[in-house]
C-alpha positions as CSV (number, residue, x, y, z in Angstrom):
1,M,0.0,0.0,0.0
2,A,1.3,3.4,-0.9
3,E,2.1,5.8,2.0
4,I,2.6,9.5,2.3
5,F,5.6,10.6,4.3
6,A,6.6,14.2,3.2
7,F,5.7,17.1,5.5
8,P,4.4,15.3,8.6
9,A,0.8,16.3,9.4
10,G,0.4,18.8,12.1
11,T,3.9,20.2,11.8
12,P,3.8,24.1,11.6
13,A,5.5,25.4,8.5
14,A,7.8,27.6,10.6
15,T,9.4,24.6,12.3
16,R,10.2,22.8,9.1
17,P,13.8,22.9,7.8
18,G,14.5,25.6,5.2
19,D,12.0,28.0,6.7
20,G,14.5,29.6,8.9
21,A,12.9,29.1,12.3
22,G,12.4,26.3,14.8
23,A,14.0,22.9,15.2
24,P,13.9,20.3,12.4
25,Q,11.0,17.9,12.7
26,H,12.0,14.2,12.0
27,P,9.3,11.9,11.0
28,V,9.5,8.3,12.3
29,R,10.5,5.8,9.7
30,P,7.9,3.1,9.3
31,R,9.0,-0.6,9.3
32,G,9.6,-2.0,5.8
33,V,10.4,1.3,4.0
34,P,13.4,0.8,1.7
35,D,16.5,2.9,2.2
36,D,16.0,4.6,-1.2
37,V,12.5,5.6,-0.3
38,W,13.4,7.0,3.0
39,A,16.3,9.0,1.5
40,A,13.8,10.5,-0.9
41,V,11.5,11.4,2.0
42,E,14.4,13.1,3.8
43,S,15.3,15.1,0.6
44,V,11.8,16.5,0.5
45,R,11.6,17.2,4.2
46,T,14.9,19.1,4.2
47,M,14.5,21.0,0.9
48,R,14.4,24.8,0.9
49,R,10.9,25.9,-0.2
50,L,10.6,28.5,-2.9
51,D,9.3,31.9,-2.2
52,G,5.7,32.5,-3.4
53,V,4.7,28.8,-3.4
54,R,2.5,27.1,-0.9
55,Y,3.2,23.4,-0.2
56,R,0.9,20.8,1.3
57,E,1.1,17.0,1.6
58,I,-1.4,14.9,-0.2
59,P,-2.1,11.1,-0.2
60,V,-0.8,8.9,-2.9
61,P,-3.3,6.3,-4.2
62,S,-2.3,2.8,-3.2
63,T,-3.0,1.5,-6.7
64,L,-0.2,3.5,-8.3
65,A,2.9,2.1,-6.6
66,D,4.3,0.5,-3.5
67,F,5.4,3.8,-1.9
68,G,5.0,7.4,-2.8
69,I,5.4,11.0,-1.8
70,G,2.7,13.5,-2.8
71,V,2.9,17.3,-2.6
72,E,0.3,19.9,-3.7
73,L,1.5,23.3,-4.8
74,E,-0.1,26.7,-5.3
75,S,1.2,30.1,-6.4
76,E,-0.6,33.3,-7.0
77,T,0.1,37.0,-7.7
78,P,-2.2,40.1,-8.3
79,D,-3.1,40.5,-12.0
80,Q,-1.7,43.8,-13.2
81,G,-4.5,46.4,-13.6
82,E,-7.1,43.9,-12.3
83,S,-8.6,43.2,-8.9
84,R,-8.4,39.5,-9.3
85,L,-5.4,37.1,-8.7
86,R,-3.5,35.1,-11.2
87,L,-3.5,31.6,-9.6
88,A,-1.6,28.5,-10.6
89,T,-2.1,25.1,-8.9
90,G,-0.9,21.6,-9.2
91,W,0.6,18.6,-7.6
92,I,3.5,16.1,-8.0
93,M,3.8,12.5,-6.9
94,M,7.1,10.5,-6.7
95,L,6.2,6.9,-7.1
96,Y,8.3,3.9,-6.1
97,A,7.7,0.3,-7.1
98,H,9.7,-2.7,-5.9
99,E,9.7,-4.0,-9.4
100,P,10.1,-1.3,-12.2
101,R,7.0,-0.9,-14.2
102,I,6.9,-1.0,-18.0
103,G,8.1,2.3,-19.4
104,W,9.7,3.5,-16.1
105,D,13.2,2.1,-16.7
106,S,13.6,2.7,-13.0
107,N,12.0,1.9,-9.6
108,W,10.9,5.6,-9.6
109,R,8.5,7.6,-11.7
110,C,7.2,11.2,-11.2
111,V,3.7,12.1,-12.2
112,A,2.5,15.7,-12.1
113,F,-0.4,17.9,-12.8
114,A,-0.8,21.7,-13.2
115,R,-3.8,24.0,-13.7
116,L,-2.5,27.3,-15.1
117,P,-3.9,30.7,-16.1
118,L,-4.0,31.5,-19.8
119,E,-4.2,35.0,-21.2
120,A,-6.9,35.7,-23.8
121,G,-4.2,36.5,-26.4
122,E,-2.5,33.2,-25.7
123,N,-5.6,31.1,-26.4
124,D,-4.6,29.9,-29.8
125,P,-3.3,26.7,-31.4
126,L,0.3,27.6,-30.4
127,A,-0.6,27.7,-26.7
128,P,-0.1,24.0,-25.9
129,G,3.3,23.9,-27.5
130,M,4.3,27.1,-25.8
131,Y,3.4,25.8,-22.3
132,W,5.0,22.4,-23.0
133,D,8.3,24.0,-24.0
134,G,8.2,26.2,-20.9
135,M,7.6,23.2,-18.7
136,C,10.5,21.3,-20.2
137,D,12.8,24.2,-19.2
138,Y,12.0,23.6,-15.5
139,V,11.8,19.8,-15.3
140,G,15.3,19.0,-14.4
141,F,16.9,15.7,-13.1
142,A,14.9,13.7,-15.7
143,E,16.1,10.8,-17.8
144,P,16.4,11.9,-21.5
145,D,13.4,11.0,-23.6
146,T,11.2,10.0,-20.7
147,V,9.2,13.1,-20.3
148,S,5.7,12.7,-21.7
149,G,2.2,14.1,-21.2
150,T,-0.6,16.2,-22.5
151,V,-1.6,19.8,-22.6
152,T,-5.3,20.8,-22.6
153,V,-6.5,24.4,-23.3
154,T,-9.8,25.1,-21.6
155,R,-12.4,27.9,-21.9
156,N,-15.1,28.5,-19.4
157,T,-18.3,30.5,-20.2
158,A,-20.7,31.4,-17.5
159,F,-24.5,31.2,-17.9
160,G,-27.5,31.9,-15.7
161,G,-26.9,34.0,-12.6
162,L,-23.2,33.9,-13.0
163,D,-22.1,37.3,-14.3
164,E,-18.5,36.4,-15.2
165,A,-16.5,37.1,-18.3
166,P,-15.3,34.0,-20.3
167,S,-12.0,32.7,-18.9
168,S,-9.3,30.5,-20.4
169,G,-6.9,28.1,-18.8
170,C,-4.4,25.4,-19.4
171,E,-4.1,21.9,-17.8
172,M,-1.0,19.8,-18.0
173,R,-0.5,16.1,-17.1
174,V,3.1,15.0,-17.2
175,S,5.2,12.1,-16.2
176,W,9.0,11.4,-16.3
177,T,11.6,9.1,-14.9
178,P,13.9,10.9,-12.5
179,L,17.7,10.6,-12.7
180,D,19.1,8.2,-10.1
181,G,22.2,9.2,-8.1
182,T,21.4,13.0,-7.8
183,G,20.8,12.8,-4.0
184,P,23.1,11.7,-1.1
185,D,24.8,8.3,-1.5
186,G,23.5,7.9,-5.0
187,T,19.8,8.1,-4.1
188,M,17.0,9.9,-5.9
189,D,16.7,13.6,-5.0
190,A,12.9,13.9,-4.6
191,G,13.2,17.4,-3.1
192,A,14.7,18.6,-6.4
193,Q,11.8,17.0,-8.3
194,V,9.3,18.8,-6.1
195,N,10.9,22.2,-6.5
196,S,11.4,21.8,-10.3
197,W,7.6,21.5,-10.6
198,A,7.0,24.2,-8.0
199,A,9.3,26.6,-10.0
200,F,7.4,25.9,-13.2
201,I,4.0,26.5,-11.6
202,R,5.3,29.7,-10.0
203,S,6.8,30.9,-13.4
204,T,3.3,31.0,-15.0
205,V,2.0,33.7,-12.5
206,R,5.2,35.6,-11.6
207,P,7.5,37.9,-13.6
208,E,10.5,36.2,-15.1
209,E,12.9,38.1,-12.9
210,D,11.3,36.5,-9.9
211,D,11.9,32.9,-11.0
212,C,15.4,32.7,-9.5
213,R,14.1,33.4,-5.9
């Protein structure tokens, strides 16, 4: 059965490593968890969180893998000249199987989802490719030729009592095999995987000059 380990429930954000306050909180390692999986848990627990991104643990469905780490992400910024916020959300799951699945070429596989804002002027046939290319610039530590997924452009039109202007958006579903050996002692650096997806989500609502922070 898959388990969720990252960001122990009930731990205040200010006491987590990388937030600059409080003592590190160490989750208890359950019996039977492989060394590689626990090293990945530690890499997520100790990673430095990106400014402007909210992180939250989420469960990993037990049908997907033997173990997993799930993190939900959200980033927003005021829309210039508008009273509304530009909001981007998503999640990433790092899945571990005792026996590598077909197409994984590894015990690990990352799956991720993002729901992103789309400007009216970007709602054209070029939008999916533009967002895909932008995403590929952020997904690091991935095995070559393993990144695959879909991009869906959506348009919502309100009816009835909802007095809202039509809005457009973009949804992405992506998976990739992470590089082994990027973490301590040759383990998989799951924290880097989380923050690569977090950086991409943040980049869709923040100015480019903020991406490095």
